[in-house]
All heavy atoms as TSV, in Angstrom:
chain	resi	resn	atom	element	x	y	z
A	1	LEU	N	N	101.179	111.751	68.998
A	1	LEU	CA	C	101.488	110.349	68.825
A	1	LEU	C	C	100.885	109.797	67.540
A	1	LEU	O	O	101.544	109.112	66.793
A	1	LEU	CB	C	100.947	109.554	70.009
A	1	LEU	CG	C	101.897	109.308	71.151
A	1	LEU	CD1	C	101.165	108.751	72.343
A	1	LEU	CD2	C	103.038	108.451	70.763
A	2	ARG	N	N	99.635	110.081	67.342
A	2	ARG	CA	C	98.940	109.555	66.168
A	2	ARG	C	C	99.568	110.087	64.888
A	2	ARG	O	O	99.823	109.324	63.958
A	2	ARG	CB	C	97.464	109.907	66.249
A	2	ARG	CG	C	96.643	109.376	65.131
A	2	ARG	CD	C	95.167	109.695	65.256
A	2	ARG	NE	N	94.891	110.731	66.231
A	2	ARG	CZ	C	93.736	110.933	66.810
A	2	ARG	NH1	N	92.719	110.180	66.511
A	2	ARG	NH2	N	93.554	111.895	67.671
A	3	ALA	N	N	99.849	111.371	64.843
A	3	ALA	CA	C	100.398	111.997	63.633
A	3	ALA	C	C	101.786	111.458	63.311
A	3	ALA	O	O	102.131	111.299	62.148
A	3	ALA	CB	C	100.447	113.512	63.808
A	4	GLY	N	N	102.572	111.159	64.305
A	4	GLY	CA	C	103.921	110.684	64.093
A	4	GLY	C	C	104.017	109.215	63.722
A	4	GLY	O	O	105.098	108.692	63.501
A	5	ARG	N	N	102.906	108.536	63.619
A	5	ARG	CA	C	102.915	107.103	63.339
A	5	ARG	C	C	102.197	106.765	62.031
A	5	ARG	O	O	101.765	105.632	61.830
A	5	ARG	CB	C	102.292	106.347	64.486
A	5	ARG	CG	C	103.078	106.619	65.751
A	5	ARG	CD	C	103.004	105.517	66.717
A	5	ARG	NE	N	103.952	105.780	67.775
A	5	ARG	CZ	C	105.058	105.086	67.950
A	5	ARG	NH1	N	105.354	104.103	67.169
A	5	ARG	NH2	N	105.877	105.373	68.935
A	6	GLY	N	N	102.062	107.742	61.172
A	6	GLY	CA	C	101.514	107.494	59.848
A	6	GLY	C	C	100.089	106.970	59.830
A	6	GLY	O	O	99.718	106.207	58.944
A	7	GLY	N	N	99.302	107.370	60.806
A	7	GLY	CA	C	97.901	106.951	60.826
A	7	GLY	C	C	97.671	105.515	61.269
A	7	GLY	O	O	96.575	104.987	61.112
A	8	THR	N	N	98.688	104.872	61.830
A	8	THR	CA	C	98.533	103.478	62.258
A	8	THR	C	C	98.062	103.340	63.701
A	8	THR	O	O	97.875	102.227	64.183
A	8	THR	CB	C	99.859	102.708	62.107
A	8	THR	OG1	O	100.846	103.324	62.942
A	8	THR	CG2	C	100.325	102.702	60.665
A	9	VAL	N	N	97.867	104.464	64.373
A	9	VAL	CA	C	97.443	104.458	65.770
A	9	VAL	C	C	96.069	105.109	65.881
A	9	VAL	O	O	95.840	106.184	65.345
A	9	VAL	CB	C	98.460	105.228	66.652
A	9	VAL	CG1	C	97.954	105.370	68.070
A	9	VAL	CG2	C	99.802	104.538	66.628
A	10	ALA	N	N	95.168	104.438	66.571
A	10	ALA	CA	C	93.855	105.011	66.848
A	10	ALA	C	C	93.845	105.489	68.298
A	10	ALA	O	O	94.347	104.802	69.186
A	10	ALA	CB	C	92.756	103.981	66.639
A	11	VAL	N	N	93.298	106.662	68.522
A	11	VAL	CA	C	93.201	107.218	69.868
A	11	VAL	C	C	91.729	107.455	70.173
A	11	VAL	O	O	91.016	108.065	69.373
A	11	VAL	CB	C	93.986	108.546	69.982
A	11	VAL	CG1	C	93.810	109.148	71.370
A	11	VAL	CG2	C	95.458	108.335	69.664
A	12	ALA	N	N	91.280	106.954	71.318
A	12	ALA	CA	C	89.891	107.142	71.736
A	12	ALA	C	C	89.872	107.570	73.194
A	12	ALA	O	O	90.663	107.089	74.001
A	12	ALA	CB	C	89.096	105.853	71.559
A	13	THR	N	N	88.970	108.470	73.514
A	13	THR	CA	C	88.775	108.911	74.889
A	13	THR	C	C	87.432	108.372	75.365
A	13	THR	O	O	86.407	108.634	74.740
A	13	THR	CB	C	88.783	110.448	74.975
A	13	THR	OG1	O	90.035	110.922	74.478
A	13	THR	CG2	C	88.593	110.916	76.399
A	14	LEU	N	N	87.463	107.620	76.448
A	14	LEU	CA	C	86.244	107.040	77.008
A	14	LEU	C	C	86.073	107.538	78.434
A	14	LEU	O	O	86.880	107.197	79.303
A	14	LEU	CB	C	86.325	105.513	77.017
A	14	LEU	CG	C	86.560	104.820	75.687
A	14	LEU	CD1	C	86.729	103.325	75.904
A	14	LEU	CD2	C	85.432	105.095	74.730
A	15	PRO	N	N	85.037	108.310	78.715
A	15	PRO	CA	C	84.795	108.727	80.093
A	15	PRO	C	C	84.485	107.509	80.968
A	15	PRO	O	O	83.634	106.675	80.611
A	15	PRO	CB	C	83.579	109.647	79.994
A	15	PRO	CG	C	83.487	110.034	78.545
A	15	PRO	CD	C	84.073	108.899	77.781
A	16	ALA	N	N	85.186	107.363	82.074
A	16	ALA	CA	C	85.032	106.197	82.942
A	16	ALA	C	C	83.597	106.026	83.422
A	16	ALA	O	O	83.088	104.897	83.464
A	16	ALA	CB	C	85.983	106.308	84.131
A	17	ASP	N	N	82.931	107.117	83.755
A	17	ASP	CA	C	81.568	107.000	84.278
A	17	ASP	C	C	80.564	106.560	83.216
A	17	ASP	O	O	79.521	105.999	83.536
A	17	ASP	CB	C	81.118	108.307	84.934
A	17	ASP	CG	C	81.138	109.491	83.993
A	17	ASP	OD1	O	81.773	109.425	82.920
A	17	ASP	OD2	O	80.527	110.518	84.346
A	18	ALA	N	N	80.889	106.747	81.961
A	18	ALA	CA	C	79.997	106.331	80.878
A	18	ALA	C	C	80.294	104.915	80.389
A	18	ALA	O	O	79.523	104.358	79.605
A	18	ALA	CB	C	80.099	107.312	79.714
A	19	HIS	N	N	81.410	104.330	80.839
A	19	HIS	CA	C	81.827	103.002	80.381
A	19	HIS	C	C	82.249	102.122	81.552
A	19	HIS	O	O	83.386	101.629	81.594
A	19	HIS	CB	C	82.967	103.139	79.364
A	19	HIS	CG	C	82.579	103.903	78.153
A	19	HIS	ND1	N	81.936	103.330	77.095
A	19	HIS	CD2	C	82.706	105.214	77.845
A	19	HIS	CE1	C	81.692	104.249	76.172
A	19	HIS	NE2	N	82.153	105.402	76.617
A	20	PRO	N	N	81.347	101.880	82.503
A	20	PRO	CA	C	81.734	101.118	83.694
A	20	PRO	C	C	82.177	99.689	83.393
A	20	PRO	O	O	83.026	99.142	84.100
A	20	PRO	CB	C	80.477	101.149	84.566
A	20	PRO	CG	C	79.357	101.434	83.617
A	20	PRO	CD	C	79.938	102.287	82.540
A	21	ALA	N	N	81.663	99.076	82.344
A	21	ALA	CA	C	82.075	97.706	82.011
A	21	ALA	C	C	83.537	97.672	81.575
A	21	ALA	O	O	84.269	96.747	81.933
A	21	ALA	CB	C	81.177	97.131	80.924
A	22	VAL	N	N	83.971	98.673	80.824
A	22	VAL	CA	C	85.368	98.753	80.397
A	22	VAL	C	C	86.261	98.987	81.610
A	22	VAL	O	O	87.309	98.347	81.751
A	22	VAL	CB	C	85.564	99.863	79.338
A	22	VAL	CG1	C	87.036	100.046	79.006
A	22	VAL	CG2	C	84.759	99.560	78.088
A	23	VAL	N	N	85.845	99.884	82.485
A	23	VAL	CA	C	86.605	100.178	83.707
A	23	VAL	C	C	86.785	98.908	84.531
A	23	VAL	O	O	87.892	98.592	84.976
A	23	VAL	CB	C	85.900	101.279	84.531
A	23	VAL	CG1	C	86.514	101.412	85.905
A	23	VAL	CG2	C	85.935	102.598	83.780
A	24	GLU	N	N	85.717	98.149	84.684
A	24	GLU	CA	C	85.789	96.918	85.474
A	24	GLU	C	C	86.648	95.861	84.784
A	24	GLU	O	O	87.498	95.227	85.408
A	24	GLU	CB	C	84.392	96.360	85.717
A	24	GLU	CG	C	84.397	95.145	86.605
A	24	GLU	CD	C	83.005	94.663	86.945
A	24	GLU	OE1	O	82.061	95.477	86.916
A	24	GLU	OE2	O	82.872	93.461	87.233
A	25	ARG	N	N	86.462	95.687	83.486
A	25	ARG	CA	C	87.204	94.663	82.749
A	25	ARG	C	C	88.708	94.918	82.776
A	25	ARG	O	O	89.507	93.997	82.912
A	25	ARG	CB	C	86.725	94.594	81.303
A	25	ARG	CG	C	87.412	93.500	80.487
A	25	ARG	CD	C	86.765	93.321	79.132
A	25	ARG	NE	N	86.901	94.468	78.273
A	25	ARG	CZ	C	87.918	94.669	77.432
A	25	ARG	NH1	N	88.896	93.792	77.357
A	25	ARG	NH2	N	87.953	95.740	76.665
A	26	LEU	N	N	89.099	96.202	82.676
A	26	LEU	CA	C	90.523	96.540	82.665
A	26	LEU	C	C	91.104	96.733	84.060
A	26	LEU	O	O	92.307	96.844	84.215
A	26	LEU	CB	C	90.754	97.817	81.837
A	26	LEU	CG	C	90.422	97.724	80.356
A	26	LEU	CD1	C	90.719	99.044	79.665
A	26	LEU	CD2	C	91.176	96.588	79.689
A	27	GLY	N	N	90.256	96.797	85.061
A	27	GLY	CA	C	90.737	97.003	86.415
A	27	GLY	C	C	91.277	98.394	86.638
A	27	GLY	O	O	92.242	98.583	87.375
A	28	ILE	N	N	90.658	99.371	85.999
A	28	ILE	CA	C	91.104	100.760	86.131
A	28	ILE	C	C	90.803	101.242	87.537
A	28	ILE	O	O	89.678	101.134	88.016
A	28	ILE	CB	C	90.442	101.643	85.057
A	28	ILE	CG1	C	90.983	101.234	83.686
A	28	ILE	CG2	C	90.668	103.122	85.338
A	28	ILE	CD1	C	90.322	101.921	82.523
A	29	LEU	N	N	91.841	101.766	88.171
A	29	LEU	CA	C	91.724	102.224	89.555
A	29	LEU	C	C	91.749	103.741	89.673
A	29	LEU	O	O	91.308	104.278	90.686
A	29	LEU	CB	C	92.870	101.641	90.389
A	29	LEU	CG	C	92.985	100.113	90.357
A	29	LEU	CD1	C	94.260	99.664	91.049
A	29	LEU	CD2	C	91.766	99.482	91.005
A	30	THR	N	N	92.313	104.416	88.693
A	30	THR	CA	C	92.454	105.867	88.745
A	30	THR	C	C	92.131	106.469	87.383
A	30	THR	O	O	92.160	105.785	86.364
A	30	THR	CB	C	93.898	106.278	89.105
A	30	THR	OG1	O	94.788	105.755	88.113
A	30	THR	CG2	C	94.310	105.775	90.464
A	31	VAL	N	N	91.817	107.728	87.398
A	31	VAL	CA	C	91.681	108.480	86.151
A	31	VAL	C	C	92.635	109.655	86.229
A	31	VAL	O	O	92.801	110.235	87.289
A	31	VAL	CB	C	90.227	108.970	85.906
A	31	VAL	CG1	C	89.336	107.804	85.594
A	31	VAL	CG2	C	89.676	109.743	87.075
A	32	PRO	N	N	93.349	109.935	85.164
A	32	PRO	CA	C	93.249	109.250	83.881
A	32	PRO	C	C	93.975	107.909	83.902
A	32	PRO	O	O	94.863	107.682	84.722
A	32	PRO	CB	C	93.943	110.201	82.914
A	32	PRO	CG	C	94.978	110.882	83.752
A	32	PRO	CD	C	94.340	111.026	85.122
A	33	SER	N	N	93.571	107.035	83.018
A	33	SER	CA	C	94.268	105.783	82.744
A	33	SER	C	C	94.361	105.635	81.236
A	33	SER	O	O	93.480	106.091	80.515
A	33	SER	CB	C	93.521	104.583	83.334
A	33	SER	OG	O	93.590	104.595	84.738
A	34	THR	N	N	95.422	105.013	80.773
A	34	THR	CA	C	95.635	104.837	79.347
A	34	THR	C	C	95.922	103.373	79.064
A	34	THR	O	O	96.804	102.783	79.690
A	34	THR	CB	C	96.839	105.667	78.859
A	34	THR	OG1	O	96.690	107.010	79.275
A	34	THR	CG2	C	96.964	105.620	77.346
A	35	ALA	N	N	95.168	102.797	78.134
A	35	ALA	CA	C	95.402	101.416	77.717
A	35	ALA	C	C	96.003	101.421	76.317
A	35	ALA	O	O	95.549	102.160	75.446
A	35	ALA	CB	C	94.096	100.631	77.725
A	36	VAL	N	N	97.028	100.606	76.130
A	36	VAL	CA	C	97.630	100.421	74.813
A	36	VAL	C	C	97.272	99.005	74.376
A	36	VAL	O	O	97.626	98.031	75.047
A	36	VAL	CB	C	99.164	100.611	74.854
A	36	VAL	CG1	C	99.783	100.320	73.502
A	36	VAL	CG2	C	99.505	102.027	75.317
A	37	LEU	N	N	96.551	98.910	73.267
A	37	LEU	CA	C	96.110	97.626	72.747
A	37	LEU	C	C	96.891	97.269	71.494
A	37	LEU	O	O	97.333	98.155	70.763
A	37	LEU	CB	C	94.619	97.683	72.394
A	37	LEU	CG	C	93.627	97.693	73.549
A	37	LEU	CD1	C	93.705	98.950	74.367
A	37	LEU	CD2	C	92.233	97.483	73.036
A	38	ASP	N	N	97.025	95.979	71.243
A	38	ASP	CA	C	97.688	95.547	70.016
A	38	ASP	C	C	96.661	95.463	68.885
A	38	ASP	O	O	95.479	95.779	69.076
A	38	ASP	CB	C	98.441	94.234	70.226
A	38	ASP	CG	C	97.544	93.059	70.595
A	38	ASP	OD1	O	96.322	93.099	70.358
A	38	ASP	OD2	O	98.085	92.069	71.122
A	39	ALA	N	N	97.099	95.021	67.725
A	39	ALA	CA	C	96.228	94.975	66.550
A	39	ALA	C	C	95.051	94.018	66.725
A	39	ALA	O	O	94.026	94.155	66.057
A	39	ALA	CB	C	97.032	94.580	65.315
A	40	ASP	N	N	95.175	93.074	67.654
A	40	ASP	CA	C	94.100	92.122	67.920
A	40	ASP	C	C	93.156	92.596	69.019
A	40	ASP	O	O	92.234	91.873	69.398
A	40	ASP	CB	C	94.684	90.762	68.311
A	40	ASP	CG	C	95.473	90.136	67.180
A	40	ASP	OD1	O	95.062	90.278	66.006
A	40	ASP	OD2	O	96.510	89.501	67.464
A	41	GLY	N	N	93.405	93.795	69.556
A	41	GLY	CA	C	92.550	94.336	70.606
A	41	GLY	C	C	92.905	93.868	72.003
A	41	GLY	O	O	92.150	94.104	72.943
A	42	GLN	N	N	94.059	93.223	72.157
A	42	GLN	CA	C	94.499	92.762	73.468
A	42	GLN	C	C	95.238	93.886	74.191
A	42	GLN	O	O	96.082	94.554	73.596
A	42	GLN	CB	C	95.424	91.549	73.324
A	42	GLN	CG	C	94.759	90.356	72.684
A	42	GLN	CD	C	93.593	89.843	73.506
A	42	GLN	OE1	O	93.709	89.639	74.719
A	42	GLN	NE2	N	92.457	89.661	72.857
A	43	VAL	N	N	94.936	94.065	75.463
A	43	VAL	CA	C	95.608	95.094	76.255
A	43	VAL	C	C	97.048	94.655	76.496
A	43	VAL	O	O	97.301	93.592	77.054
A	43	VAL	CB	C	94.899	95.331	77.601
A	43	VAL	CG1	C	95.667	96.337	78.448
A	43	VAL	CG2	C	93.474	95.808	77.364
A	44	ARG	N	N	97.979	95.469	76.050
A	44	ARG	CA	C	99.402	95.176	76.240
A	44	ARG	C	C	99.995	96.005	77.374
A	44	ARG	O	O	100.915	95.566	78.041
A	44	ARG	CB	C	100.155	95.440	74.944
A	44	ARG	CG	C	99.711	94.558	73.784
A	44	ARG	CD	C	100.247	93.136	73.895
A	44	ARG	NE	N	101.682	93.079	73.918
A	44	ARG	CZ	C	102.461	93.086	72.847
A	44	ARG	NH1	N	101.933	93.108	71.644
A	44	ARG	NH2	N	103.763	93.049	72.980
A	45	PHE	N	N	99.479	97.227	77.559
A	45	PHE	CA	C	99.932	98.098	78.641
A	45	PHE	C	C	98.724	98.815	79.219
A	45	PHE	O	O	97.820	99.198	78.482
A	45	PHE	CB	C	100.928	99.150	78.135
A	45	PHE	CG	C	102.213	98.576	77.623
A	45	PHE	CD1	C	102.377	98.323	76.270
A	45	PHE	CD2	C	103.256	98.281	78.491
A	45	PHE	CE1	C	103.556	97.788	75.788
A	45	PHE	CE2	C	104.436	97.747	78.015
A	45	PHE	CZ	C	104.590	97.496	76.663
A	46	LEU	N	N	98.724	98.987	80.536
A	46	LEU	CA	C	97.692	99.774	81.209
A	46	LEU	C	C	98.401	100.719	82.163
A	46	LEU	O	O	99.074	100.287	83.103
A	46	LEU	CB	C	96.709	98.884	81.961
A	46	LEU	CG	C	95.562	99.595	82.650
A	46	LEU	CD1	C	94.705	100.366	81.648
A	46	LEU	CD2	C	94.705	98.604	83.416
A	47	ASN	N	N	98.286	101.998	81.876
A	47	ASN	CA	C	98.926	103.034	82.686
A	47	ASN	C	C	97.884	103.653	83.606
A	47	ASN	O	O	96.917	104.246	83.144
A	47	ASN	CB	C	99.500	104.125	81.774
A	47	ASN	CG	C	100.499	103.567	80.785
A	47	ASN	OD1	O	101.555	103.126	81.175
A	47	ASN	ND2	N	100.153	103.581	79.514
A	48	HIS	N	N	98.083	103.499	84.906
A	48	HIS	CA	C	97.210	104.140	85.896
A	48	HIS	C	C	97.798	105.513	86.189
A	48	HIS	O	O	98.962	105.628	86.570
A	48	HIS	CB	C	97.125	103.314	87.173
A	48	HIS	CG	C	96.483	101.980	86.971
A	48	HIS	ND1	N	95.124	101.831	86.852
A	48	HIS	CD2	C	97.014	100.751	86.839
A	48	HIS	CE1	C	94.841	100.565	86.671
A	48	HIS	NE2	N	95.971	99.877	86.662
A	49	GLY	N	N	97.012	106.560	85.975
A	49	GLY	CA	C	97.511	107.916	86.137
A	49	GLY	C	C	98.032	108.443	84.812
A	49	GLY	O	O	97.930	107.798	83.774
A	50	PHE	N	N	98.615	109.618	84.852
A	50	PHE	CA	C	99.097	110.282	83.645
A	50	PHE	C	C	100.257	109.512	83.021
A	50	PHE	O	O	101.174	109.080	83.715
A	50	PHE	CB	C	99.548	111.706	83.983
A	50	PHE	CG	C	100.110	112.447	82.810
A	50	PHE	CD1	C	99.288	112.975	81.840
A	50	PHE	CD2	C	101.487	112.593	82.667
A	50	PHE	CE1	C	99.801	113.643	80.748
A	50	PHE	CE2	C	102.017	113.270	81.586
A	50	PHE	CZ	C	101.172	113.793	80.625
A	51	ALA	N	N	100.216	109.335	81.708
A	51	ALA	CA	C	101.320	108.730	80.958
A	51	ALA	C	C	101.779	109.746	79.920
A	51	ALA	O	O	100.986	110.180	79.084
A	51	ALA	CB	C	100.874	107.448	80.284
A	52	ASP	N	N	103.045	110.124	79.984
A	52	ASP	CA	C	103.537	111.135	79.049
A	52	ASP	C	C	103.793	110.527	77.664
A	52	ASP	O	O	103.740	109.309	77.470
A	52	ASP	CB	C	104.772	111.841	79.590
A	52	ASP	CG	C	105.961	110.922	79.787
A	52	ASP	OD1	O	106.025	109.844	79.165
A	52	ASP	OD2	O	106.851	111.296	80.567
A	53	VAL	N	N	104.055	111.401	76.700
A	53	VAL	CA	C	104.221	110.984	75.306
A	53	VAL	C	C	105.385	110.003	75.159
A	53	VAL	O	O	105.278	109.012	74.422
A	53	VAL	CB	C	104.408	112.216	74.394
A	53	VAL	CG1	C	104.798	111.805	72.993
A	53	VAL	CG2	C	103.141	113.046	74.360
A	54	ALA	N	N	106.482	110.231	75.860
A	54	ALA	CA	C	107.639	109.340	75.753
A	54	ALA	C	C	107.284	107.922	76.207
A	54	ALA	O	O	107.663	106.935	75.567
A	54	ALA	CB	C	108.810	109.889	76.563
A	55	ARG	N	N	106.570	107.818	77.294
A	55	ARG	CA	C	106.170	106.507	77.804
A	55	ARG	C	C	105.251	105.801	76.826
A	55	ARG	O	O	105.413	104.612	76.528
A	55	ARG	CB	C	105.493	106.668	79.161
A	55	ARG	CG	C	105.041	105.366	79.756
A	55	ARG	CD	C	104.366	105.593	81.084
A	55	ARG	NE	N	104.405	104.367	81.852
A	55	ARG	CZ	C	104.172	104.271	83.113
A	55	ARG	NH1	N	103.888	105.366	83.803
A	55	ARG	NH2	N	104.211	103.127	83.730
A	56	LEU	N	N	104.236	106.531	76.325
A	56	LEU	CA	C	103.304	105.922	75.382
A	56	LEU	C	C	104.002	105.534	74.075
A	56	LEU	O	O	103.736	104.469	73.522
A	56	LEU	CB	C	102.143	106.882	75.101
A	56	LEU	CG	C	101.223	107.138	76.291
A	56	LEU	CD1	C	100.238	108.250	75.965
A	56	LEU	CD2	C	100.494	105.867	76.686
A	57	ALA	N	N	104.925	106.357	73.608
A	57	ALA	CA	C	105.668	106.039	72.392
A	57	ALA	C	C	106.480	104.764	72.567
A	57	ALA	O	O	106.512	103.909	71.671
A	57	ALA	CB	C	106.566	107.209	71.999
A	58	ALA	N	N	107.128	104.604	73.709
A	58	ALA	CA	C	107.906	103.390	73.974
A	58	ALA	C	C	107.001	102.160	74.024
A	58	ALA	O	O	107.355	101.092	73.511
A	58	ALA	CB	C	108.678	103.536	75.291
A	59	GLN	N	N	105.836	102.316	74.610
A	59	GLN	CA	C	104.894	101.210	74.656
A	59	GLN	C	C	104.396	100.846	73.263
A	59	GLN	O	O	104.295	99.664	72.913
A	59	GLN	CB	C	103.733	101.540	75.594
A	59	GLN	CG	C	104.170	101.632	77.037
A	59	GLN	CD	C	103.108	102.160	77.969
A	59	GLN	OE1	O	102.077	102.690	77.541
A	59	GLN	NE2	N	103.345	102.017	79.271
A	60	LEU	N	N	104.092	101.841	72.466
A	60	LEU	CA	C	103.656	101.588	71.089
A	60	LEU	C	C	104.764	100.916	70.285
A	60	LEU	O	O	104.498	99.993	69.498
A	60	LEU	CB	C	103.222	102.888	70.416
A	60	LEU	CG	C	101.910	103.471	70.935
A	60	LEU	CD1	C	101.720	104.884	70.369
A	60	LEU	CD2	C	100.743	102.592	70.579
A	61	ASP	N	N	106.000	101.353	70.476
A	61	ASP	CA	C	107.131	100.714	69.796
A	61	ASP	C	C	107.232	99.244	70.179
A	61	ASP	O	O	107.488	98.383	69.327
A	61	ASP	CB	C	108.443	101.420	70.138
A	61	ASP	CG	C	108.542	102.805	69.514
A	61	ASP	OD1	O	107.778	103.107	68.575
A	61	ASP	OD2	O	109.397	103.586	69.979
A	62	SER	N	N	107.018	98.942	71.452
A	62	SER	CA	C	107.084	97.574	71.926
A	62	SER	C	C	105.982	96.708	71.302
A	62	SER	O	O	106.224	95.578	70.906
A	62	SER	CB	C	106.968	97.548	73.449
A	62	SER	OG	O	106.900	96.227	73.933
A	63	VAL	N	N	104.802	97.262	71.191
A	63	VAL	CA	C	103.678	96.532	70.600
A	63	VAL	C	C	103.918	96.293	69.121
A	63	VAL	O	O	103.590	95.227	68.583
A	63	VAL	CB	C	102.355	97.287	70.829
A	63	VAL	CG1	C	101.229	96.710	70.014
A	63	VAL	CG2	C	102.001	97.292	72.311
A	64	ALA	N	N	104.523	97.263	68.443
A	64	ALA	CA	C	104.758	97.159	67.003
A	64	ALA	C	C	105.893	96.195	66.664
A	64	ALA	O	O	105.966	95.706	65.539
A	64	ALA	CB	C	105.060	98.537	66.422
A	65	ALA	N	N	106.760	95.917	67.630
A	65	ALA	CA	C	107.942	95.071	67.366
A	65	ALA	C	C	107.572	93.610	67.220
A	65	ALA	O	O	106.619	93.113	67.668
A	65	ALA	CB	C	108.955	95.236	68.492
C-alpha cells in the first residue's frame, strides 16, 4: 500500500498491550484492528479484525478524495 502511493501513506504498527490509551480512545475491540487517519490525524475508518489490501486501498482513496 505504501509503495503504491508515492510515499504519501505512513504505516505504523502499535501493539495493543503497549498502547492501552490508544486502544481505549479508538474503541478497539479486537486484534488486529486497522485505523485509517486523514492528514489532520482524524480517524476516518476503523477496521475491527483483518482488513485486506483492497479494503484499505478503497478507504485510502476515500480519504484522499
